[in-house]
C-alpha positions as CSV (number, residue, x, y, z in Angstrom):
1,X,87.6,109.6,101.5
2,X,89.3,113.0,101.3
3,X,87.3,114.7,98.5
4,X,89.0,118.1,98.8
5,X,92.5,116.8,98.8
6,X,93.9,117.3,95.2
7,X,96.9,115.1,96.0
8,X,94.7,112.1,96.4
9,X,92.5,112.4,93.3
10,X,95.1,110.4,91.4
11,X,94.9,106.6,92.2
12,X,98.7,106.3,92.2
13,X,99.1,109.2,94.6
14,X,96.5,107.8,96.9
15,X,98.2,104.4,96.8
16,X,101.5,106.0,97.6
17,X,100.1,108.0,100.5
18,X,98.5,104.9,102.0
19,X,101.7,102.8,101.6
20,X,103.7,105.6,103.2
21,X,101.2,105.8,106.0
22,X,101.3,102.1,106.6
23,X,105.1,102.2,106.8
24,X,105.0,105.0,109.3
25,X,102.3,103.1,111.3
26,X,104.6,100.1,111.5
27,X,107.4,102.2,112.9
28,X,105.1,103.0,115.8
29,X,104.3,99.3,116.3
30,X,100.8,99.7,114.8
31,X,100.1,96.5,112.8
32,X,96.4,95.6,113.3
33,X,94.2,96.6,110.4
34,X,91.8,98.9,112.3
35,X,94.6,100.8,114.0
36,X,96.7,101.0,110.7
37,X,93.6,102.4,109.0
38,X,93.1,105.0,111.7
39,X,96.8,106.0,111.6
40,X,96.7,106.3,107.8
41,X,93.8,108.7,108.0
42,X,95.8,110.8,110.4
43,X,98.9,110.6,108.1
44,X,96.9,111.8,105.1
45,X,94.9,114.5,107.0
46,X,97.9,116.0,108.9
47,X,100.8,115.0,106.6
48,X,104.0,113.1,107.1
49,X,105.8,114.1,110.2
50,X,102.6,115.2,112.0
51,X,103.9,113.5,115.1
52,X,106.5,116.2,115.4
53,X,104.7,119.3,114.2
54,X,103.9,121.8,117.0
55,X,100.1,121.6,116.7
56,X,100.0,117.8,116.6
57,X,103.0,116.8,118.6
58,X,100.7,115.6,121.4
59,X,99.7,112.8,119.0
60,X,103.4,111.8,118.6
61,X,103.7,111.8,122.4
62,X,100.8,109.3,122.7
63,X,102.1,107.2,119.8
64,X,105.5,106.8,121.5
65,X,104.1,105.6,124.8
66,X,105.3,102.1,124.9
67,X,103.1,101.0,127.8
68,X,99.8,101.7,125.9
69,X,98.4,99.3,123.3
70,X,98.0,100.8,119.8
71,X,94.2,100.6,120.0
72,X,94.2,102.7,123.1
73,X,96.6,105.3,121.7
74,X,94.5,105.8,118.6
75,X,91.2,105.8,120.5
76,X,92.6,108.6,122.7
77,X,93.8,110.6,119.7
78,X,90.5,110.3,118.0
79,X,88.6,111.1,121.2
80,X,90.7,114.3,121.7
81,X,90.1,115.3,118.0
82,X,86.4,114.8,118.4
83,X,86.4,116.9,121.6
84,X,88.3,119.7,119.9
85,X,85.9,119.6,116.9
86,X,82.9,119.8,119.3
87,X,84.4,122.7,121.1
88,X,85.0,124.6,117.8
89,X,81.3,124.1,117.0
90,X,80.4,125.8,120.3
91,X,82.4,128.9,119.7
């Protein structure tokens, strides 16, 4: 899943990170399996508190938009991440 992440080479550490990610997802009202999984990937990749970090605060802004369904929020986040990655490949 995250082969270069030393923190997650231990099964207990991985389980703890996933459980923490699930708890954080629930705080955002994210409860469906697909969206929880997508959130957990973000949580592990960017770390706890990524929603408030300067470089990724835009994700937190999307996650707190009450009028959007969780699926739309996460689709938008991943679309923007994919676009940023594509732009990096061009430069």
